[in-house]
N, C-alpha and C positions, 0 to 999 in steps of 0.2 A: 504493500500500500504506500501511497505517497503522503506527504505532509497533510494536505487538506482532507484526505480520506481518514487518516488517523484522528484528526481533530473533529471531524463530523461524527465519527463513531463515539468519541468521548462525550460530545454534546448529547448524543442520543442516549448513551448509557446514564449520564448523570441527570438528565431531565427526568428520567424515571426514578433514579435514586433519590432525588430531592424530596420525594413523597415520604420516604422512610428514614432519611439520613439522621434526623434528630431523635428518632424513636429508640426504644430499647430493643428493637427487633430489626436492626439494619443489616443483618447478615454479615457478608464479608467486610462491609464498611465499618463494623464495630472495632476492628483492629486498629483503625486510625486513632481511636481514643487513647491507645497505649502510648502514642507519641507525645501527647500534650504535656504530661508531667516532665518529660525530658527537656522539652523546649522551654517550659516555664523555669526549670532549674537553671538553664543557661542564661535566660533573660534576667534572672535575679543577680547575675554577676556583672551586668552592664548598665550603663546609664542611657536612657533613651527618652525622647519626647514623642517622636513620630515613628510608627511601625507599619510595615506593609506585610500582609499575609497573602502570598501568591498561591493560587489554587485553594482558596479559602472555603469552598463549598458553601454550606448554609451558615457559616460563621461560628461554629462551635468553639474554636480556639480563641477567637476574638471575644466571644461571650465570656469565657473564663478570664481573659486578660482585662476586660473592663471592670470586673469585680476586684481583681488584684491591683490594678492601676487605674482608678477612676478618673485621674486627672491627665492621663496620657491621650494621645490622638492615634486612631487606628484607621487603616484602610484595608479593605478586603477586595481582592481581584479574583475573578473566576471566568472561565471561558463559557460556562453554561448559563444562559439567562435565567432559567428556572431556579438554579441555585441562588443567584443574586436576588431574585424576587423573594424567595423564602427568607433569605438573610435580612433583607430590608424590612420584612414584616416584624422583626424582633425589636426594631426601634432602639438599638443600642446607643448609649450616650457617646458623644465624641467620636463617632464612627461613620465612615462612608463605605458603601459597597458598590462596586462598579463591574460591569462586564468588560473583560479585556483579555488579551493574549499574553501568556507568560513569556513568550519569545519576542514580544514587541511591547514592552512595558510602557503604558501611556502616561508617563510622568516626567517632569523636568529633572535635569541633572541634580544630584545631591539633595533629594527630597526627603530621605528617610535616614533615621539613625539605626534602624534595625529592619531586616527582611527575614521572614520565616517562611518555610515551605515544608509542609508535612504530608508525606505519602501521595504527592502529586507529580513529582519529578519524572517518574517512569512513564508518564503520559506525554512527555514532550518529545516531538520528533527531532528537534534541533537543539539539543541541550546546551551547546556552547552559546547560542543566542541568549538563553536564559541567564547564564553566568555573566555574559557581557553586559546584559541589561541591568542585572543586580549591581555590578560594579559601578555602572553609570549613575544609578539612582541613589546609591549609598553616599552619605556624607563622609568626609575624611574621618577615620576612626570608627566608622559604622561596622556593624556585624551582620553576617548571614548565618542563620541556623537552618540546616537542611536535614530532614530525616526521610529515608526511603528504603528500598530494598537493596541488599547486596549479599555477596557470599564469596566463596573461593572462585577461582577462574573457571573450573569445570562446572560448578553448580550454576554460575552465571550463564555459561554457554547453554546448559540445559534449559534454564528459564527462558532465555531469548529464542532458542530454536525449537522448543517443544511446548513449554507451558504457555508462553504469551501468544503464539499463533493459535493455540486451542482457545485461549481466552478471547481472542479476536473473533473466532468463529461463533462464539456464544454471546457476542455483543459487548465485550469489554474493550475499551480504548487503550489498552496497555501497548507500549511501544518497545521499551528496552530497559534493562537494569544494567548496572555497571560495577566493576570492581573498584575498590578504594583507590587503586593506582590511577584508574581513568578519571575518577572524580577529582583527584589531586591535579591531574593535567588540565581539566576544565577550569578549575579554580585558579591555577597559576597563569594560564593563558589569558584569563580575564583581568589579570593584574591584582588579584586578591591574594592574601597570605593565609595559608592554612594554620589555624590555631589548635584545632583538634579534629582528628579524622579517625574514626573507629568502625570496626565491624563488630556489632553487638549481637546479643542473643536474638533468636527468632528472625534471623536474616535481616537485621536492621542496620542501616547505614546511619552514622551520626557525624555530621560535619559542622564545625564552627570555623568560619573564615572572616577575615577583616580587610577592610580597605585601609591602607596605611594613612596615618594622620598627616 
């Protein structure tokens, strides 16, 4: 599939998922919630005023953050209009939700102190464009916190050549997952500095990267 076909498939998938995403019966999407405490743990180590959540879905992570940081400003971006429609219905304080493309971030340079991305990255057909965009919209000293799938080289090969093509056939917009080595290359090519990059339990990738001050 090409870039537009992958994105169309993701929009179709998550238009349907928006109906159950915030319920206690969200199926495979329930695993996304496991990433939220890890992201919050990293954010507690940094100072920020403006945060961007890329691939925000219906805004559950921002919903948690508005409780923890009621005076901060949040922006959620998602490719799927139905996800953003559902997020806007929450009327979260100091928050804007907009439809947009993770590979073409519709923001001015140096707009955010922090960018987070939870379990969305494997849907991006052009991952380097995402990293380049993050580097552009981050302020000097700003931080990117990314969580997604990863594993050893052989397991990543199996995921990309067997699991994800099957997922595509049943309607999921998965594109590709990457080794930590490849994630490091994306990060450094974009001009960001890796502060923490780990392969964690349950096939989880954990990246913290910074734009130099």
